[in-house]
C-alpha positions in Angstrom: 100.5 88.6 113.2 103.0 90.8 111.4 106.1 89.0 109.7 107.8 91.7 107.4 110.6 90.8 105.3 113.5 92.7 104.0 116.5 92.5 102.0 115.8 90.2 99.0 116.7 91.3 95.7 119.4 89.8 92.6 123.0 88.7 93.4 125.4 86.9 91.7 126.1 83.0 91.6 128.3 83.3 94.3 127.2 86.6 96.3 126.0 86.7 99.5 122.1 88.3 100.5 121.0 89.5 104.9 117.5 88.9 104.7 115.6 90.1 107.8 112.3 89.4 109.7 111.0 91.7 112.1 108.2 90.6 114.2 104.8 91.7 116.3 102.0 90.7 117.1 103.1 87.7 119.2 105.4 86.5 121.7 108.2 86.5 119.5 110.6 85.3 122.2 108.4 82.4 123.2 108.7 81.0 120.1 111.4 78.9 117.2 110.9 80.6 113.8 112.1 79.4 110.5 112.9 80.8 107.3 111.0 78.3 103.9 111.5 79.5 100.1 109.4 78.2 97.4 110.6 77.8 94.2 108.6 78.2 90.4 107.0 75.1 90.2 108.9 73.5 92.9 107.2 72.5 96.9 107.7 75.0 99.6 111.0 73.9 101.6 111.9 74.9 105.1 115.6 76.2 104.8 116.4 76.7 108.7 115.0 77.1 111.8 116.1 78.2 115.0 114.7 77.8 118.4 113.6 80.6 120.8 116.5 81.4 122.5 118.3 81.1 119.5 120.7 78.1 121.0 120.0 75.1 118.2 119.3 75.9 114.5 118.9 73.6 111.8 119.2 73.6 108.2 118.1 71.9 105.1 121.0 69.5 103.4 120.7 72.2 100.6 121.5 75.0 102.1 123.9 73.7 104.5 127.5 75.5 105.8 126.1 78.3 103.1 123.6 79.6 105.3 123.1 80.8 109.0 120.3 81.7 110.7 120.3 83.7 114.0 117.7 85.8 116.0 117.8 89.3 118.3 115.2 88.8 120.7 115.5 92.4 121.6 114.5 93.4 118.1 112.5 91.0 117.6 114.1 90.2 114.4 115.1 86.6 112.8 118.0 86.8 109.8 119.1 84.4 107.2 122.7 85.1 106.1 123.0 83.3 102.8 127.0 82.9 101.4 127.9 81.2 98.3 124.4 81.8 96.4 123.8 79.3 94.0 120.9 80.0 91.3 119.3 76.6 92.4 118.3 79.6 95.7 116.3 81.3 93.8 112.6 81.7 95.4 110.1 83.8 97.7 111.6 83.5 101.1 108.9 83.4 103.9 109.5 84.1 107.5 107.7 81.3 109.6 106.7 81.6 113.4 103.9 78.9 115.0 101.2 82.1 114.4 101.8 83.1 111.2 103.9 83.8 108.5 105.3 87.1 106.0 104.5 88.1 102.8 108.0 87.1 101.5 110.6 88.4 100.0 112.1 87.4 96.3 115.7 86.0 95.9 116.8 85.8 92.0 120.3 84.2 92.3 122.2 85.3 88.3 124.6 85.7 86.0 
């Protein structure tokens, strides 16, 4: 099982980033996927999830209306579009599958 995240970085408040996660080693199209994040000194928080077909999504209240999760089952890839970023969105973002998780990608929101 391999989940490789990319797209993190430093962005100013109000900016946008898109995270990508390429999956391999398991039947990606059969599984729901999610993104979680962990900020320094805080517990890990699930921010978004998507069903195997992509038909349904769910978001944490803290990101609702600003983040969008999507997937491309032809590319075994799940995305997290993040808009109107705030300093409190800073953290390590992880791509999560029922069979494993990625190494994480750092997102820093700062002026």
